[in-house]
C-alpha positions as CSV (number, residue, x, y, z in Angstrom):
1,M,4.6,-21.8,-14.8
2,S,2.9,-25.0,-15.7
3,D,0.6,-25.1,-12.7
4,G,-1.1,-21.9,-13.7
5,A,0.2,-20.0,-10.7
6,S,0.7,-16.3,-11.3
7,V,4.1,-14.7,-10.8
8,R,3.9,-11.7,-8.5
9,K,6.0,-8.7,-9.4
10,H,7.9,-7.0,-6.6
11,T,6.9,-3.6,-5.4
12,E,10.1,-1.7,-4.7
13,V,10.0,0.3,-1.5
14,A,12.4,2.8,0.0
15,V,12.3,2.7,3.8
16,G,13.9,5.2,6.2
17,I,15.3,4.1,9.6
18,L,15.5,7.6,11.2
19,I,17.9,7.5,14.1
20,R,17.8,10.4,16.6
21,D,21.4,11.6,17.4
22,A,20.8,12.4,21.1
23,D,19.7,8.9,22.2
24,D,19.7,6.6,19.1
25,A,15.9,6.4,19.2
26,L,14.2,5.1,16.1
27,L,11.2,6.8,14.5
28,L,8.1,4.7,13.8
29,S,4.8,5.9,12.4
30,T,1.4,4.3,11.9
31,R,0.1,3.3,8.5
32,P,-2.7,5.7,7.4
33,E,-6.3,4.7,7.2
34,G,-7.3,3.3,3.8
35,K,-4.0,1.5,3.3
36,P,-3.4,-2.2,4.0
37,Y,-2.4,-2.8,7.6
38,A,-3.8,0.6,8.6
39,G,-2.8,1.4,12.2
40,Y,0.3,-0.9,12.2
41,W,3.6,0.7,13.2
42,E,6.3,0.9,10.5
43,F,9.4,2.8,9.5
44,P,8.4,5.6,7.1
45,G,8.9,5.4,3.4
46,G,7.1,4.3,0.3
47,K,7.1,3.0,-3.3
48,I,10.0,3.8,-5.6
49,E,8.6,5.3,-8.8
50,A,9.9,4.7,-12.3
51,G,13.2,6.4,-12.8
52,E,13.9,7.1,-9.1
53,T,16.8,5.9,-7.1
54,V,16.2,4.6,-3.6
55,E,17.5,7.9,-2.1
56,V,15.4,10.1,-4.4
57,A,12.3,8.0,-3.6
58,L,13.0,8.1,0.2
59,R,13.6,11.9,0.1
60,R,10.3,12.4,-1.8
61,E,8.3,10.1,0.5
62,L,9.6,11.6,3.7
63,E,8.9,15.1,2.5
64,E,5.3,14.0,1.5
65,E,4.6,12.0,4.6
66,L,6.5,13.8,7.4
67,G,7.5,17.2,6.1
68,I,11.2,16.7,6.6
69,T,14.2,16.8,4.2
70,I,16.8,14.2,4.7
71,A,20.5,14.9,4.2
72,S,21.4,11.6,2.6
73,A,20.4,7.9,2.5
74,E,22.4,4.9,1.6
75,V,20.9,1.4,1.4
76,W,21.9,-0.6,4.5
77,K,19.9,-3.9,3.9
78,V,17.5,-5.2,1.4
79,T,14.7,-7.6,2.4
80,E,11.6,-9.1,0.8
81,H,8.2,-9.7,2.4
82,N,5.2,-11.4,0.9
83,Y,2.1,-9.6,2.1
84,P,-1.3,-10.8,1.0
85,H,-1.7,-7.5,-0.9
86,A,1.8,-7.2,-2.4
87,L,5.2,-8.8,-2.7
88,V,7.6,-6.1,-1.6
89,R,11.3,-5.6,-1.8
90,L,12.3,-3.2,1.0
91,H,15.4,-1.1,0.6
92,W,16.3,-0.1,4.2
93,C,18.3,3.1,4.7
94,K,19.7,4.5,7.9
95,V,19.0,8.2,8.1
96,T,20.8,10.3,10.8
97,A,20.4,13.8,9.5
98,W,17.4,15.8,8.3
99,S,15.9,19.3,8.5
100,G,12.4,20.6,9.0
101,T,9.7,20.0,11.5
102,F,7.8,16.7,11.6
103,E,4.3,17.1,10.3
104,M,2.1,14.0,10.1
105,R,0.7,14.8,6.7
106,E,-1.3,11.6,6.3
107,G,-2.9,11.6,9.7
108,Q,-0.5,9.0,11.1
109,A,0.9,8.9,14.6
110,M,4.7,8.9,15.2
111,R,6.8,7.8,18.2
112,W,10.5,7.7,18.9
113,Q,11.3,4.2,20.2
114,Q,14.0,2.3,21.8
115,I,14.5,-1.4,21.4
116,P,12.5,-3.3,22.6
117,L,9.6,-1.3,21.1
118,D,6.6,-0.4,23.2
119,V,4.3,0.1,20.3
120,A,2.3,-2.7,18.6
121,P,1.4,-4.1,16.2
122,V,4.4,-3.7,14.0
123,L,4.3,-4.3,10.3
124,P,5.7,-7.9,9.7
125,G,8.2,-6.8,7.1
126,A,10.0,-4.7,9.8
127,L,10.6,-7.5,12.2
128,P,13.9,-8.8,10.8
129,V,15.3,-5.3,10.6
130,L,14.4,-4.7,14.3
131,D,16.4,-7.8,15.2
132,W,19.4,-6.6,13.2
133,L,19.3,-3.2,14.9
134,A,19.1,-5.0,18.3
135,Q,22.1,-7.1,17.4
136,E,24.1,-4.1,16.4
137,R,23.3,-2.5,19.7
138,G,24.2,-5.6,21.7
139,L,20.6,-6.2,22.7
140,P,18.4,-9.3,22.7
141,A,16.1,-9.9,19.7
142,A,13.7,-7.1,19.3
143,T,10.4,-9.0,19.2
144,P,7.7,-6.3,19.8
145,P,4.8,-6.7,22.2
146,T,1.8,-8.5,20.7
147,A,-1.3,-6.7,19.6
148,G,-4.3,-6.6,21.9
């Protein structure tokens, strides 16, 4: 670029929208201490490593973070969000089947949520997805409560 601006490379991220069968509740967890946006609520997932597919990365991340094994994951939507610390491309996967017992292996909190959410603050990159999920369910936009 002629103005000297640097081009940021995307960080590819696999994200799991875990949907509980009994009541269609969504699983959100907090970002661990030491990471950007620590304490913000997010859908679980993480970076896609070299050579991994979205499903392989999501399976690995959910085993590492939550102690569960997912049955399968297909990409539902792809979004991008430009955070101050990273430009991320988020590969959103709906997950409706898993095995194992949830263990918060990174010291994070987790909550099953209905739309509208009652947790805040929510990671900004998740906001469009919450609105799409609300639309699918015939609900108004899912704008979460504001922090503090």
